[in-house]
C-alpha positions in Angstrom: 23.5 -29.5 63.1 24.6 -30.6 59.6 21.3 -31.9 58.4 19.6 -28.7 59.7 22.0 -26.5 58.0 21.7 -28.5 54.6 17.9 -28.2 55.4 17.8 -24.4 56.0 19.9 -24.3 52.8 17.7 -26.2 50.7 14.4 -24.2 52.0 16.1 -20.9 51.1 16.9 -22.3 47.7 13.4 -23.7 47.4 11.9 -20.4 48.7 14.3 -18.3 45.9 13.4 -20.5 43.1 9.8 -20.1 43.8 10.1 -16.8 43.6 12.2 -16.6 40.7 9.5 -19.1 39.1 6.5 -16.5 40.3 8.7 -14.0 38.4 9.0 -15.6 35.2 5.1 -16.6 35.3 4.6 -12.6 35.4 7.1 -11.8 32.7 5.5 -14.5 30.7 1.9 -13.2 31.2 3.0 -9.8 30.4 5.0 -10.8 27.0 1.9 -12.8 26.4 -0.8 -10.1 27.2 1.8 -7.7 24.8 2.2 -10.5 21.9 -1.8 -10.5 21.6 -2.1 -6.5 21.1 0.7 -6.8 18.7 -1.2 -9.6 16.7 -4.4 -7.3 17.0 -2.4 -4.4 15.7 -1.1 -6.4 13.0 -4.5 -7.4 11.9 -5.5 -4.0 11.6 -2.6 -2.8 9.9 -2.9 -5.8 7.7 -6.7 -4.7 7.0 -5.6 -1.3 6.3 -2.9 -1.8 4.2 -5.7 -4.6 2.6 -7.6 -1.3 1.8 -4.7 0.9 0.9 -3.7 -2.0 -1.9 -7.1 -1.9 -3.0 -7.3 1.8 -3.4 -4.3 1.5 -5.5 -5.4 -0.7 -7.8 -8.8 1.0 -8.4 -6.4 4.4 -9.1 -4.2 2.3 -11.5 -7.1 1.0 -13.5 -8.3 4.4 -13.7 -5.3 6.3 -14.9 -4.9 3.4 -17.6 -8.6 4.4 -18.6 -7.5 7.9 -18.8 -4.5 7.0 -20.8 -6.9 5.6 -23.3 -9.0 8.0 -23.3 -6.2 10.7 -23.9 -4.2 8.8 -26.8 -7.7 8.5 -28.4 -8.4 12.3 -28.1 -4.6 12.9 -29.4 -5.1 10.6 -32.5 -8.6 12.5 -32.9 -6.5 15.7 -33.0 -4.2 14.9 -34.9 -6.5 13.4 -37.8 -8.5 16.6 -37.5 -5.6 18.6 -37.4 -4.6 16.6 -40.9 -8.0 17.3 -42.1 -7.9 21.2 -41.5 -4.6 21.1 -43.8 -5.9 19.1 -46.6 -9.1 21.6 -46.5 -6.8 24.5 -46.1 -4.6 23.3 -49.4 -8.1 23.0 -51.3 -9.2 25.9 -50.2 -6.4 27.7 -51.3 -6.0 25.8 -54.7 -9.7 27.0 -55.0 -8.6 30.8 -54.6 -6.2 30.4 -56.9 -8.5 28.9 -59.6 -10.9 31.6 -58.8 -8.4 34.2 -59.3 -7.4 33.2 -62.5 -10.7 32.8 -63.7 -11.1 36.1 -63.5 
């Protein structure tokens, strides 16, 4: 009797462990599938990030070029304003010389 009870208990325990094993195997498969989806999602996001980083670098380069053009234009404007002031000064001197000759 004891052997039969022990055998039945061992059979129940074996069945329980097999069910647990099957459940864990299903969970493992689900997790592996979820991980595969996440890997693909990460790859897509990494590609998108790379594109955005390249766009940012391009914009930074373009901004640097625009800043250089702006600085050159401002320098030219300052030089022209200086020349204008000199011309106005010379023009005023010529007017005064002309008025004094009359």
